[in-house]
C-alpha positions in Angstrom: -0.1 0.0 0.0 1.2 3.4 -0.7 0.3 6.9 0.9 0.5 10.2 -0.3 -0.1 13.6 1.4 -3.3 15.4 0.4 -4.7 18.7 0.9 -7.7 19.1 3.7 -10.0 19.9 0.6 -10.0 16.0 -0.3 -12.8 14.8 -2.4 -12.5 11.1 -3.1 -13.7 11.4 -6.6 -11.0 13.9 -7.7 -8.2 11.6 -6.1 -9.5 8.3 -7.7 -11.1 7.6 -10.9 -13.9 5.5 -9.9 -16.9 7.3 -11.4 -20.1 8.1 -9.7 -20.9 5.3 -7.2 -24.3 5.3 -5.0 -24.2 4.8 -1.4 -24.7 0.9 -2.1 -22.1 0.5 -4.5 -19.7 2.3 -1.9 -20.8 0.0 0.8 -20.6 -3.1 -1.3 -17.0 -2.2 -2.3 -16.2 -1.6 1.6 -17.5 -5.0 2.2 -15.4 -6.7 -0.5 -12.2 -5.0 0.7 -12.9 -5.5 4.4 -13.4 -2.0 5.4 -16.1 -2.0 8.3 -16.0 1.6 9.0 -19.6 2.3 7.9 -21.2 -1.0 9.1 -22.8 -1.4 12.7 -21.3 -4.2 14.8 -23.9 -6.9 15.6 -23.4 -6.3 19.4 -24.4 -2.7 18.8 -27.5 -3.4 17.0 -28.6 -6.1 19.5 -28.2 -3.6 22.4 -30.1 -1.0 20.5 -33.0 -3.5 20.0 -32.6 -4.8 23.7 -33.3 -0.9 24.8 -36.2 -0.6 22.6 -38.1 -3.8 22.5 -39.7 -3.8 25.8 -41.5 -0.6 24.7 -42.7 -2.3 21.4 -43.8 -5.2 23.5 -45.9 -3.3 25.8 -47.4 -1.1 23.1 -48.4 -4.3 21.3 -50.1 -5.8 24.1 -51.5 -2.7 25.8 -53.9 0.1 24.6 -51.6 2.6 26.4 -49.8 4.5 23.5 -47.5 7.4 24.1 -49.7 10.5 24.6 -49.2 13.1 21.8 -48.5 16.6 22.4 -47.7 19.8 20.3 -44.0 20.3 19.3 -42.5 22.9 21.3 -44.4 22.3 24.6 -43.3 20.9 27.7 -44.8 17.5 27.0 -48.2 15.9 27.7 -50.4 16.3 30.9 -49.7 12.7 31.9 -46.1 13.4 32.3 -47.0 16.0 35.0 -49.3 13.5 36.5 -46.7 10.8 36.8 -44.4 13.0 38.6 -47.0 14.6 40.8 -48.0 11.3 42.1 -44.8 11.2 44.1 -45.0 14.9 44.7 -42.2 15.8 42.1 -42.4 18.4 39.3 -40.5 18.7 36.1 -37.9 21.5 36.1 -39.1 24.3 33.8 -37.3 24.5 30.4 -39.0 28.0 29.5 -40.8 30.6 31.3 -44.3 29.8 32.0 -46.5 30.6 29.0 -43.6 30.4 26.5 -42.7 27.4 24.2 -39.4 25.7 24.3 -37.2 26.7 21.2 
């Protein structure tokens, strides 16, 4: 393998004559040459599903879906009620009557 200095304005297409590649072509090429940079490891994918799957299971077996709320607000009223049950409150992110940016 040979290396060469390049300027910080490096563009892969300018340095190598490979034509126009789509994202899939680049990934397949990386697969063939053993470059795993753009691929997720199996343990990372499994950990992600382990974190999300309990919510998916609950929603599949229960009518309780997340309560929708308007963008920019501090969340649904149920979130306030959840904390109020234990005499807690949320820290305000914006002054009363204003929305969060």
